[in-house]
FIDO-777339 format. One record per residue (C-alpha): x negated, z, y negated. Coordinates in pm, whole numbers. Layout:
% FIDO-777339
> X, Z, Y
> X, Z, Y
...
END
This chain:
% FIDO-777339
> X, Z, Y
> 2209, 3839, 800
> 2484, 3661, 994
> 2499, 3665, 1372
> 2485, 3281, 1364
> 2134, 3286, 1223
> 2001, 3517, 1493
> 2134, 3273, 1754
> 1918, 2991, 1624
> 1661, 2858, 1879
> 1361, 2958, 1667
> 1465, 3322, 1724
> 1349, 3294, 2087
> 986, 3243, 1981
> 995, 3451, 1662
> 800, 3743, 1809
> 529, 3507, 1938
> 506, 3342, 1597
> 475, 3675, 1418
> 208, 3794, 1662
> 7, 3476, 1608
> 44, 3498, 1231
> -107, 3847, 1237
> -401, 3730, 1446
> -472, 3371, 1336
> -502, 3203, 996
> -342, 2871, 1096
> -29, 2782, 1295
> 151, 2463, 1391
> 521, 2502, 1470
> 713, 2217, 1627
> 1089, 2257, 1644
> 1370, 2001, 1655
> 1648, 1974, 1392
> 1873, 2277, 1377
> 1621, 2518, 1528
> 1609, 2732, 1213
> 1248, 2673, 1108
> 1348, 2596, 747
> 1592, 2887, 704
> 1577, 3161, 966
> 1197, 3168, 1002
> 1110, 3204, 630
> 1384, 3466, 595
> 1238, 3671, 880
> 888, 3640, 736
> 1019, 3758, 401
> 1173, 4066, 564
> 870, 4140, 783
> 655, 4433, 654
> 333, 4257, 766
> 347, 4045, 451
> 396, 4201, 111
> 269, 3911, -96
> 440, 3589, -189
> 535, 3322, 65
> 535, 2964, -66
> 724, 2696, 128
> 675, 2329, 44
> 973, 2096, 88
> 949, 1716, 60
> 1274, 1680, -140
> 1430, 1854, -440
> 1776, 1868, -285
> 1640, 2040, 25
> 1440, 2290, -183
> 1742, 2395, -389
> 1983, 2400, -95
> 1753, 2601, 133
> 1678, 2852, -142
> 2050, 2895, -210
> 2127, 2937, 158
> 1856, 3195, 229
> 1946, 3390, -86
> 2310, 3400, 27
> 2198, 3560, 355
> 2053, 3841, 143
> 2372, 3859, -65
> 2167, 3775, -372
> 2177, 3494, -627
> 1890, 3246, -625
> 1603, 3360, -841
> 1559, 3716, -717
> 1372, 3767, -388
> 1426, 3398, -306
> 1368, 3128, -567
> 1264, 2769, -613
> 1055, 2553, -842
> 1101, 2177, -867
> 1016, 1924, -1136
> 1181, 2033, -1459
> 1364, 2330, -1308
> 1269, 2680, -1195
> 1470, 2977, -1063
> 1224, 3261, -1007
> 1145, 3604, -1147
> 867, 3863, -1123
> 1007, 3998, -796
> 1044, 3660, -620
> 859, 3671, -288
> 983, 3357, -113
> 939, 3058, -339
> 1043, 2710, -225
> 865, 2435, -413
> 846, 2059, -403
> 657, 1754, -527
> 343, 1843, -721
> 438, 2206, -785
> 214, 2346, -509
> -76, 2136, -635
> -29, 2271, -987
> -21, 2628, -852
> -349, 2579, -663
> -522, 2401, -952
> -415, 2681, -1186
> -521, 2961, -949
> -758, 2844, -673
> -758, 3192, -517
> -377, 3195, -495
> -377, 3561, -588
> -78, 3744, -449
> 11, 3467, -202
> 3, 3563, 167
> 130, 3247, 328
> 185, 2874, 273
> 454, 2703, 481
> 449, 2321, 496
> 802, 2231, 608
> 899, 1892, 755
> 533, 1790, 754
> 610, 1491, 976
> 744, 1314, 666
> 380, 1306, 552
> 451, 1286, 180
> 141, 1231, -30
> 207, 1568, -197
> 209, 1744, 140
> -118, 1579, 247
> -286, 1671, -82
> -139, 2021, -75
> -271, 2080, 277
> -619, 1947, 187
> -635, 2181, -113
> -490, 2474, 82
> -752, 2443, 355
> -1029, 2459, 98
> -864, 2760, -69
> -848, 2934, 268
> -1210, 2854, 355
> -1368, 2926, 16
> -1150, 3143, -206
> -892, 3334, -3
> -973, 3402, 362
> -660, 3615, 396
> -431, 3318, 329
> -223, 3198, 626
> -129, 2831, 660
> 170, 2724, 869
> 254, 2359, 930
> 609, 2299, 1056
> 774, 1982, 1180
> 1051, 1850, 1400
> 884, 1539, 1543
> 514, 1542, 1478
> 229, 1307, 1559
> -4, 1594, 1632
> -324, 1399, 1706
> -457, 1385, 1351
> -323, 1727, 1258
> -484, 1903, 1554
> -815, 1731, 1478
> -789, 1871, 1126
> -679, 2216, 1247
> -856, 2249, 1584
> -824, 2629, 1591
> -455, 2641, 1496
> -216, 2804, 1743
> 72, 2574, 1839
> 423, 2709, 1899
> 707, 2488, 2022
> 1080, 2560, 2011
> 1294, 2368, 2257
> 1589, 2365, 2021
> 1953, 2435, 2075
> 1993, 2175, 2346
> 2341, 2037, 2266
> 2368, 1698, 2437
> 2387, 1388, 2218
> 2537, 1072, 2367
> 2344, 762, 2262
> 2538, 441, 2204
> 2423, 102, 2078
> 2637, -138, 1872
> 2403, -406, 1735
> 2507, -651, 1466
> 2611, -984, 1616
> 2497, -1324, 1489
> 2678, -1432, 1170
> 2852, -1094, 1144
> 2884, -937, 798
> 2672, -622, 776
> 2910, -417, 561
> 3209, -519, 772
> 3022, -421, 1090
> 2919, -82, 950
> 3273, -2, 836
> 3426, -126, 1163
> 3201, 100, 1372
> 3259, 394, 1138
> 3638, 366, 1154
> 3624, 318, 1533
> 3415, 638, 1566
> 3656, 821, 1336
> 3947, 723, 1562
> 3770, 779, 1895
> 3585, 1104, 1823
> 3644, 1438, 1653
> 3439, 1587, 1372
> 3278, 1448, 1060
> 3043, 1148, 1037
> 2696, 1112, 892
> 2618, 745, 822
> 2254, 651, 751
> 2195, 341, 534
> 1878, 212, 367
> 1979, 169, 3
> 2203, 301, -273
> 2357, -44, -318
> 2463, -58, 46
> 2586, 303, 30
> 2808, 223, -270
> 2943, -95, -109
> 3027, 84, 218
> 3181, 383, 36
> 3408, 149, -162
> 3513, -43, 150
> 3573, 271, 360
> 3766, 444, 80
> 3996, 141, 53
> 4049, 107, 428
> 4110, 482, 476
> 4322, 536, 166
> 4626, 627, 378
> 4441, 917, 547
> 4464, 1221, 321
> 4245, 1434, 548
> 3936, 1206, 531
> 3689, 1204, 241
> 3415, 944, 191
> 3115, 1090, 5
> 2779, 936, -92
> 2456, 1133, -68
> 2127, 1014, -221
> 1859, 1124, -465
> 2018, 949, -763
> 2323, 1179, -764
> 2335, 1499, -966
> 2311, 1827, -779
> 2684, 1901, -787
> 2767, 1562, -630
> 2502, 1622, -364
> 2647, 1966, -290
> 2996, 1819, -243
> 2858, 1602, 36
> 2677, 1893, 202
> 2942, 2165, 181
> 3169, 2221, 484
> 3520, 2073, 495
> 3829, 2287, 476
> 4045, 2323, 787
> 4186, 1998, 928
> 3972, 1795, 689
> 3706, 1544, 792
> 3445, 1362, 592
> 3220, 1060, 613
> 2888, 1126, 439
> 2710, 799, 361
> 2345, 875, 299
> 1987, 756, 279
> 1716, 933, 480
> 1751, 1223, 233
> 1969, 1383, 504
> 1727, 1307, 786
> 1563, 1649, 776
> 1606, 2002, 638
> 1968, 1968, 529
> 2251, 2083, 754
> 2587, 1919, 687
> 2852, 2136, 847
> 3103, 1978, 1083
> 2903, 1664, 1160
> 2904, 1567, 1527
> 2887, 1188, 1484
> 2580, 1008, 1351
> 2591, 636, 1281
> 2243, 500, 1227
> 2171, 159, 1073
> 1810, 196, 1190
> 1690, 84, 847
> 1521, 243, 549
> 1378, 130, 218
> 1007, 201, 234
> 770, 184, -64
> 428, 24, -15
> 171, -31, -288
> 46, -389, -321
> -319, -376, -428
> -326, -740, -538
> -38, -715, -786
> -59, -345, -868
> 313, -320, -792
> 489, -98, -542
> 693, -313, -306
> 1022, -167, -180
> 1089, -319, 160
> 1374, -275, 402
> 1212, -184, 733
> 1306, -56, 1074
> 1264, 319, 1098
> 1019, 473, 1345
> 1133, 616, 1676
> 1064, 968, 1550
> 1293, 909, 1250
> 1563, 775, 1480
> 1536, 1092, 1690
> 1560, 1301, 1373
> 1874, 1119, 1263
> 2036, 1148, 1604
> 1959, 1520, 1607
> 2196, 1578, 1314
> 2485, 1515, 1555
> 2395, 1804, 1784
> 2353, 2090, 1541
> 2659, 2296, 1641
> 2810, 2118, 1945
> 2773, 1813, 2165
> 2764, 1499, 1955
> 2744, 1121, 1947
> 2482, 893, 1793
> 2582, 529, 1744
> 2286, 304, 1665
> 2377, -19, 1491
> 2093, -197, 1665
> 1988, -262, 2023
> 1807, -29, 2259
> 1527, -285, 2291
> 1482, -277, 1912
> 1456, 103, 1926
> 1179, 75, 2186
> 995, -186, 1976
> 989, 35, 1667
> 666, 229, 1595
> 641, 585, 1723
> 582, 732, 1377
> 615, 622, 1017
> 296, 521, 834
> 204, 815, 606
> 247, 770, 229
> -122, 831, 170
> -200, 509, 361
> 43, 289, 165
> 82, 437, -184
> -65, 418, -532
> -331, 691, -529
> -367, 747, -906
> -210, 1095, -904
> -412, 1192, -599
> -740, 1080, -760
> -671, 1271, -1084
> -597, 1589, -893
> -904, 1547, -673
> -1129, 1492, -976
> -994, 1806, -1142
> -1054, 1994, -816
> -1413, 1873, -824
> -1389, 1621, -542
> -1410, 1276, -698
> -1542, 1166, -360
> -1228, 1198, -148
> -1436, 1184, 168
> -1543, 1541, 96
> -1185, 1667, 133
> -1000, 1745, 455
> -732, 1483, 529
> -514, 1417, 828
> -571, 1048, 744
> -856, 940, 516
> -715, 745, 215
> -809, 372, 223
> -1124, 297, 21
> -966, -12, -139
> -670, 190, -268
> -906, 460, -399
> -1108, 198, -590
> -793, 39, -736
> -669, 379, -855
> -1003, 466, -1016
> -1010, 131, -1199
> -659, 183, -1337
> -730, 543, -1444
> -1038, 422, -1630
> -833, 153, -1807
> -585, 424, -1908
> -881, 624, -2051
> -806, 917, -1821
> -1131, 884, -1624
> -1483, 799, -1732
> -1697, 539, -1556
> -1873, 818, -1362
> -1536, 958, -1245
> -1503, 1263, -1467
> -1197, 1358, -1668
> -1175, 1248, -2029
> -1008, 1474, -2283
> -697, 1262, -2239
> -727, 1303, -1863
> -741, 1681, -1897
> -435, 1672, -2120
> -258, 1451, -1867
> -311, 1706, -1592
> -196, 1981, -1823
> 133, 1797, -1861
> 170, 1749, -1486
> 342, 1410, -1500
> 268, 1076, -1333
> -65, 939, -1467
> 76, 640, -1653
> 329, 857, -1834
> 60, 1116, -1899
> -156, 842, -2053
> 133, 747, -2282
> 179, 1104, -2399
> -195, 1156, -2440
> -268, 828, -2621
> 38, 791, -2845
> -27, 862, -3215
> 114, 1196, -3332
> 386, 1010, -3523
> 509, 865, -3192
> 475, 1175, -2975
> 849, 1256, -2965
> 932, 892, -2889
> 676, 887, -2608
> 818, 1211, -2470
> 1176, 1080, -2473
> 1060, 758, -2307
> 870, 949, -2039
> 1162, 1170, -1934
> 1398, 871, -1928
> 1156, 687, -1699
> 1140, 989, -1465
> 1518, 968, -1419
> 1593, 594, -1457
> 1947, 463, -1479
> 2025, 214, -1206
> 2255, -7, -1414
> 2027, -77, -1710
> 1688, -249, -1735
> 1650, -183, -2109
> 1461, 142, -2167
> 1554, 138, -2536
> 1922, 151, -2443
> 1861, 448, -2213
> 1673, 635, -2486
> 1956, 553, -2730
> 2203, 721, -2495
> 1978, 1027, -2495
> 1966, 1027, -2877
> 2345, 991, -2895
> 2381, 1274, -2640
> 2568, 1041, -2405
> 2311, 1003, -2126
> 2458, 1089, -1781
> 2166, 1331, -1728
> 2153, 1457, -2086
> 2088, 1825, -2009
> 1828, 1755, -1741
> 1633, 1517, -1965
> 1647, 1744, -2270
> 1532, 2043, -2065
> 1247, 1837, -1917
> 1135, 1714, -2261
> 1143, 2068, -2402
> 935, 2190, -2108
> 670, 1918, -2144
> 640, 1970, -2519
> 605, 2344, -2466
> 311, 2290, -2227
> 101, 2154, -2513
> 233, 2388, -2778
> 485, 2157, -2942
> 860, 2149, -2987
> 1065, 1844, -2898
> 1332, 1721, -3136
> 1562, 1427, -3072
> 1579, 1344, -3442
> 1207, 1259, -3442
> 1250, 986, -3180
> 1223, 630, -3315
> 1373, 369, -3090
> 1163, 98, -3254
> 842, 258, -3124
> 937, 262, -2756
> 761, -64, -2668
> 437, 47, -2835
> 449, 380, -2651
> 499, 203, -2320
> 203, -24, -2387
> -29, 280, -2376
> 96, 356, -2023
> 132, 0, -1895
> -132, -214, -2069
> -157, -430, -1758
> 219, -492, -1769
> 249, -628, -2120
> 439, -950, -2057
> 460, -1282, -2241
> 759, -1511, -2189
> 647, -1835, -2023
> 881, -2058, -2228
> 1163, -2032, -2482
> 1496, -1942, -2317
> 1311, -1851, -1997
> 1358, -1531, -1801
> 1009, -1565, -1649
> 715, -1364, -1785
> 345, -1347, -1716
> 189, -1000, -1725
> -152, -907, -1862
> -259, -835, -1504
> -192, -1198, -1415
> 111, -1109, -1203
> 443, -1284, -1261
> 770, -1107, -1339
> 1127, -1211, -1408
> 1421, -1052, -1591
> 1781, -1099, -1479
> 1912, -1396, -1674
> 2206, -1189, -1802
> 1977, -921, -1946
> 1936, -898, -2325
> 1564, -845, -2263
> 1532, -1223, -2213
> 1560, -1268, -2590
> 1217, -1115, -2646
> 887, -1304, -2645
> 692, -991, -2547
> 795, -708, -2315
> 625, -401, -2175
> 739, -347, -1817
> 754, 4, -1675
> 928, -50, -1341
> 891, -355, -1119
> 1032, -436, -779
> 815, -654, -559
> 1019, -863, -322
> 951, -1168, -109
> 903, -1387, -413
> 562, -1425, -572
> 701, -1274, -894
> 845, -924, -924
> 1182, -828, -1068
> 1182, -625, -1389
> 1380, -304, -1341
> 1289, -129, -1668
> 1121, -266, -1980
> 1127, -259, -2360
> 1046, -514, -2628
> 725, -511, -2829
> 606, -743, -3105
> 283, -937, -3145
> 211, -748, -3466
> 237, -416, -3279
> 6, -539, -3002
> -248, -654, -3262
> -231, -316, -3433
> -268, -93, -3126
> -460, -306, -2876
> -783, -505, -2892
> -727, -875, -2838
> -1025, -1059, -2693
> -1158, -1366, -2872
> -1314, -1628, -2648
> -1397, -1994, -2620
> -1302, -2165, -2297
> -1330, -2503, -2133
> -1070, -2564, -1864
> -966, -2852, -1647
> -622, -2977, -1746
> -453, -3137, -1448
> -183, -3301, -1661
> -433, -3471, -1891
> -693, -3510, -1614
> -967, -3386, -1839
> -1158, -3085, -1964
> -1002, -2924, -2271
> -1189, -2688, -2502
> -997, -2407, -2674
> -1041, -2099, -2883
> -818, -1829, -2727
> -694, -1485, -2825
> -621, -1294, -2509
> -478, -965, -2389
> -590, -923, -2033
> -495, -1249, -1866
> -234, -1333, -2131
> -327, -1611, -2369
> -159, -1498, -2690
> -281, -1783, -2908
> -481, -2099, -2842
> -641, -2364, -3063
> -814, -2683, -2954
> -1177, -2729, -3058
> -1438, -3002, -2995
> -1634, -2929, -2677
> -1954, -2978, -2878
> -1877, -2649, -3056
> -1860, -2452, -2732
> -2129, -2205, -2642
> -2327, -2286, -2328
> -2169, -2001, -2128
> -1818, -2130, -2211
> -1921, -2479, -2100
> -2056, -2344, -1774
> -1737, -2151, -1710
> -1540, -2466, -1781
> -1738, -2657, -1522
> -1676, -2375, -1278
> -1303, -2392, -1351
> -1309, -2765, -1280
> -1477, -2714, -942
> -1238, -2429, -857
> -935, -2649, -924
> -1062, -2973, -774
> -1252, -2829, -479
> -1610, -2827, -353
> -1599, -3199, -273
> -1661, -3280, -644
> -2015, -3145, -607
> -2296, -3391, -511
> -2352, -3288, -151
> -2642, -3470, 15
> -2687, -3506, 391
> -2966, -3247, 371
> -2754, -2992, 181
> -2459, -3037, 417
> -2691, -2995, 713
> -2826, -2669, 571
> -2474, -2540, 503
> -2368, -2615, 861
> -2684, -2458, 1005
> -2627, -2133, 813
> -2265, -2110, 921
> -2372, -2168, 1281
> -2645, -1905, 1249
> -2384, -1653, 1129
> -2192, -1719, 1450
> -2485, -1730, 1694
> -2712, -1463, 1538
> -2461, -1210, 1398
> -2712, -926, 1383
> -2887, -1100, 1092
> -2744, -1090, 735
> -2644, -1455, 709
> -2405, -1530, 419
> -2054, -1661, 480
> -2057, -2019, 354
> -1704, -2114, 451
> -1522, -2321, 187
> -1295, -2033, 80
> -1583, -1788, 34
> -1799, -2043, -149
> -1511, -2105, -391
> -1455, -1733, -444
> -1824, -1664, -510
> -1919, -1964, -727
> -2000, -1738, -1021
> -2285, -1598, -809
> -2444, -1905, -649
> -2337, -2199, -868
> -2281, -2074, -1223
> -2654, -2018, -1304
> -2719, -2390, -1245
> -2439, -2516, -1473
> -2616, -2430, -1797
> -2668, -2743, -2003
> -2413, -2949, -1808
> -2160, -3071, -2065
> -1941, -3305, -1860
> -1794, -3367, -1518
> -2038, -3657, -1478
> -2322, -3417, -1543
> -2240, -3228, -1224
> -2391, -3518, -1027
> -2737, -3409, -1142
> -2718, -3087, -941
> -2955, -3052, -645
> -2729, -2884, -390
> -3009, -2837, -136
> -3216, -2637, -384
> -2911, -2438, -493
> -2825, -2343, -133
> -3184, -2256, -52
> -3196, -2025, -354
> -2866, -1865, -253
> -2993, -1813, 102
> -3312, -1654, -36
> -3625, -1532, 140
> -3673, -1456, 426
> -3359, -1621, 566
> -3445, -1958, 414
> -3768, -1940, 616
> -3612, -1809, 937
> -3343, -2078, 945
> -3598, -2355, 1013
> -3744, -2161, 1304
> -3422, -2034, 1457
> -3205, -2341, 1395
> -3452, -2623, 1328
> -3347, -2946, 1158
> -3482, -3137, 1458
> -3690, -3102, 1771
> -3978, -3292, 1929
> -3860, -3455, 2254
> -4090, -3517, 2556
> -4173, -3872, 2437
> -4333, -3722, 2128
> -4061, -3843, 1889
> -3897, -3605, 1636
> -3520, -3623, 1667
> -3263, -3471, 1426
> -3017, -3210, 1551
> -2657, -3228, 1437
> -2489, -2891, 1372
> -2116, -2826, 1348
> -1944, -2487, 1327
> -1772, -2390, 1649
> -1973, -2635, 1863
> -2324, -2637, 2013
> -2581, -2854, 1832
> -2597, -3219, 1944
> -2903, -3435, 2005
> -2869, -3814, 2046
> -3174, -3947, 2232
> -3265, -4234, 2468
> -3256, -4116, 2829
> -3616, -4234, 2892
> -3743, -4007, 2612
> -3626, -3702, 2805
> -3811, -3781, 3128
> -4027, -3491, 3238
> -3799, -3228, 3077
> -3661, -3011, 3360
> -3416, -2801, 3149
> -3188, -2855, 2851
> -3356, -2744, 2524
> -3213, -2450, 2323
> -3196, -2303, 1970
> -3115, -1959, 1825
> -3378, -1774, 2028
> -3263, -1945, 2347
> -2900, -1831, 2309
> -2744, -2175, 2254
> -2809, -2485, 2468
> -2829, -2817, 2289
> -2573, -3078, 2392
> -2767, -3392, 2487
> -2611, -3731, 2421
> -2830, -3948, 2647
> -2843, -4311, 2534
> -2924, -4643, 2699
> -3212, -4861, 2573
> -2945, -5032, 2362
> -2853, -4694, 2203
> -2519, -4676, 2386
> -2398, -4343, 2535
> -2468, -4294, 2903
> -2407, -3921, 2953
> -2325, -3606, 2754
> -2457, -3284, 2907
> -2585, -2933, 2843
> -2725, -2917, 3199
> -3018, -3159, 3208
> -3147, -3027, 3543
> -2807, -3084, 3698
> -2792, -3435, 3552
> -3134, -3532, 3693
> -3038, -3418, 4043
> -2684, -3550, 4034
> -2517, -3803, 3802
> -2851, -3971, 3716
> -2848, -4154, 4050
> -2533, -4346, 3952
> -2671, -4419, 3607
> -2999, -4542, 3761
> -2817, -4775, 4001
> -2608, -4930, 3724
> -2876, -4951, 3450
> -3179, -5058, 3653
> -3056, -5413, 3684
> -2927, -5432, 3328
> -3249, -5304, 3167
> -3528, -5400, 3414
> -3805, -5377, 3152
> -3739, -5002, 3111
> -3841, -4736, 3363
> -3577, -4588, 3594
> -3781, -4356, 3820
> -3647, -4180, 4125
> -3785, -3845, 4003
> -3703, -3839, 3628
> -3772, -3464, 3592
> -4144, -3522, 3652
> -4184, -3877, 3516
> -4368, -3958, 3195
> -4131, -3982, 2897
> -4143, -4291, 2681
> -3970, -4462, 2397
> -4111, -4799, 2506
> -4089, -5042, 2795
> -4275, -5033, 3130
> -4570, -5242, 3018
> -4670, -4978, 2764
> -4693, -4707, 3028
> -5032, -4617, 3171
END
């Protein structure tokens, strides 16, 4: 072990950590970047005689897992794969004597599912847990159950640089917390925000070159996207072409391992480099020689859109904790500089921590794993943040449509096979559902989709490159395909792949993304889910009537951009999918009439349509047609009477004034959304728009309100009230306002207080009228009116209406609707 490692800050608390690990089953370690928690600590634990079993360390990224394993193995003067190894998707370097194994993605989950007791494992280390990947959250939930039920000797260590500890400490209340203060090299913070109308790439390059000239050392430049990285690398390479001692190197997940290593490895003497990276370099990785960080403050963040079923990739401001992480890369070995390409006020406005993946991701993989674990009800598992119920429901619905889950949330045979393969659920569904004659094609398609090419949206072309042995990741893909085939006892052969079957194979994985071109020569498609999608107009995919879309990018437009798709034919869809046959009646805005059709549909796609006489329609189709008409034209086409409108307003007021009672929401938007519940049953037998006028809306609303609320409403919010004169007067209700009562002033004599409704909670607004029915006063304080403003009204009205009583004491006078001579 080098002397440099023993000087790392984590060394100062190593003895305390070891003592706690011997005594307690759970630890939380917080240490800033460069402290040695990812390298020095696991190495010391490996060498410590207290632990003879295996130590598993989870890393959020493949590059970090491989790099850390290589680095720790080099400290032991061993190649990777002996005492120190790694396992990532499609690649493993371990042997029987491996004791420190660094894993990533779903590898830990697969290990626990395969051996819930984790025999031979002493310790689980969750590194960089602040990144809160969905795999880390699931892995921790499973690990806690393993520790509590199957293996009480297991030790769990959660490590992070900047950690929102509130949720974690609630989950692990008995965990011992150790904090390392870090190396402490000062980092100067500077701010250089983009000015109005300034070109972003030009600003980034200008600040980078200025830092290169003003400061010593290499530069780490954080940008949000691969496209921006490539553009800045090209511009910087051109502008710095005369400097032989400066290299410009990209670093992101799309590069092969050798290209990534070139960016990470230290420079030779007198050389400097500019590493242009995504947040892949935010944690775990140490890039030697860097003492300048330039931070755009931006990242591309994936969020799952429940409405469209598409993951939206949005450019967002990073959290403050991420900004601190990035800045920390400048102070690893000496004092450094962090230049933020945004203002200090923007930094302070940014959220403290990034929203965890589990709160914003597609949960299909999580649900499958939980069901296999025996916890279909996710609420029974131990989470730092409970997954959203709406996202859980959406995932279950999709898994059922893929035939991986049953309606009672148990695994189907295809679901079990999917988990055996250990791939993303949609791809697993493709491999499980494809006919045996298409298995090799499905396998080739799956591995290509796992490593998509950025410059091609045609999956068939990418598979063709694999078949021709010209794919840029040929060896990786072939090794992955061989591995997947071996898991189910088969052998993969490229010669068995049929390019013509790719679209059919994809349709088993993405039945909701089968797309139909909206018009000839159009690049716009409608998907079976109802969502819109578009292909780049220059893409050859536009020539196809039907596509199956595997990858979509949701942007600010209502439609999503197609990133990867393949053609499929109508004949293939008819052969492998069930098309629904239905009769429909729909309102046609162009023809201003109801049109009856026989339709063949796939999801929400209308594959074929044929006009038919409306007389041939079944009654349920007619009713649905009427409903469609109302939905498109609005509720005003229904025959609302004064009585039905009054009831609707009273119920909406009751919901506001008596919220403890289960009043329905009868706002226009909710009524439109729920018409199939309250209106559809009454449309049977109605065969035309004119026929809608026969509906009795008061009866329909009363039935929807149901007993006992339709009885309570008349007591709590009566249609009218009896005033002191003995007359029954109607109340007028309007949402957001108190009820109004228009009544002649003389009819309210003898009433000392304003009347109320809703169990006395709401005072009625009185519109007091003259004998000629003209407004005299509007008030909710009748007592105050009698003792105050009434005097002026009396003085003015007494001479104008002498036949009517104008007493001096109206609060105790007899009320009347008549003149003086009728009074006793």
